[in-house]
C-alpha positions, 0 to 999 in steps of 0.5 A: 846479588849475594855477597861473594858472587859476581854481578855480571858475567859477559853481557848478562847482569846476574840478579839472584842465585836459582840453583847450585850443584857440586860443580856450578852456580845457576843464576837468574840473569838478564841481557844488558844490551845487544849481543850477537851470540844471544837469541834473547832480547834485551832485559829478557830473563835467562839462566846462566850456569857458571862453573865453580873455581874448582870445576874442570872446564871440560865438564861445562863444555860437555854439558853444553854439547849434550844440551845443544844436541838434545832438544825436547819440550821436556828438557831444559833448553841450552841456548849456547856456550859463551866464554867470560874472562876465560871461563866457559858459561852456559846460557839456558832458558829461564824456567818459570816454575818450581823444582820438584823436590820443593813441590813435594815438601811442606812444613810437616816434611815430604808429602806423597804425590797422588798416583796419577800425578806421580805417573804424569811427572815420570811419564813426561820426564821419560819422554825428555830423557828418551830424546837425550838418549837418542841425541846425535853429534853434528855429523850424525853419530849416536852420542849414546848419552846417559843423564846419570843424575836423575832426581827430584831436584833435577826435575822442574815443573813450569807454571804451565804444567810442563815437566822439564829435566835439567842439569846435564853436568853428570851426563856421559856420552861418546866423545866427552872431554872430561876424563872420569877417574876410574875409582870415582862414582859420579851422581847422587848415591840414592838415585843410582842404578846398580851398574852405576854404583859398581862402576860399570858402563851406563846406557839408557836403561840406567836412567830407566832404573832411576826413573823408577826410584823417582816414581817410588819417592813421589808416591811413597814420600821417601827414598827407597834406599836408606842407610847410615853411610853412603856406602850402605846405600850403594850396597843395597842398590848393588845387591838388588833386594827390593822386595820390601820396597816393592811390597809397600809400593804395591799397597799404595799404587797397585797398577804402577807396581809392575812398572816399578818392578820392571824398572828396578830389574837387576838385569838391564835386559829385563828392564824397559828397553828405552825411556819411551817404552816406560813412557808408553807403559805409564800412559797405559797405566794412567788410562787404567787408573783413570777408568777405576777412579771415575769422577776423580778430578783430571791431573793438573800440574799447572794448578799444583804449581800455581797453588804452591807458589800462592802458598809460598807468597802468603807465607812470605 
């Protein structure tokens, strides 16, 4: 384990850091022995999320709650919440695969993702997020959950080719413990919706907007909204003048352009009404693109991940 990090948390031995966000570290870990609260076997690999000292415990408690209520194959599974020396931690499934931001970059920089592959990635992510948006509390009350930080580094692709959305630390839902400051915006500016940058109430269509941004970045190999300062980026999104970006995207992916345009509509009522509706639109577009590219090899996210891992191993 790296210097300055614990070697053990509760019944788990931490082996390496696999992720770091603004509020927490995520470790690869194994269960050291029998423990009634864990469903995994001894020496089985899991992911453990441990908050940074400055992080409010309420953020971790909220993330554990929404993770436990939103179960879907396209979401990273939250196994349980446990407390180690007074600190709440989250046990999650350990994903064997790669983060999307790492898959789309090489020594020469960011590389464009083939259109059919990009559509498949966003389609699967939309399906997982739709389940999150539908999540209900233990008594059946809709939680009205919004992820709020959908981006390439929060999307994983497993070694079997399944897309999984992760990191619910910025999620909002009914009944959150963490009280958000009124004058503070949470999330990643380049991956925000207009209502997010202006501090308005969020709903599922905010995540739909950002799924469009992810689709753009995959196809074009660059983020659509850039500026010298964070406030410049937020202003571009708030104003909503995306004509240049839409025109360039249409040149690269004409059959996906109407989908992106609808995701990016400034009026939420004009966007896809749900992530599932976006999923259906992408599925139809894939069929149309596939029929126009007869003889093209089928989309295989599994092979993509395996090829990437093999390349990384050779370089190591």
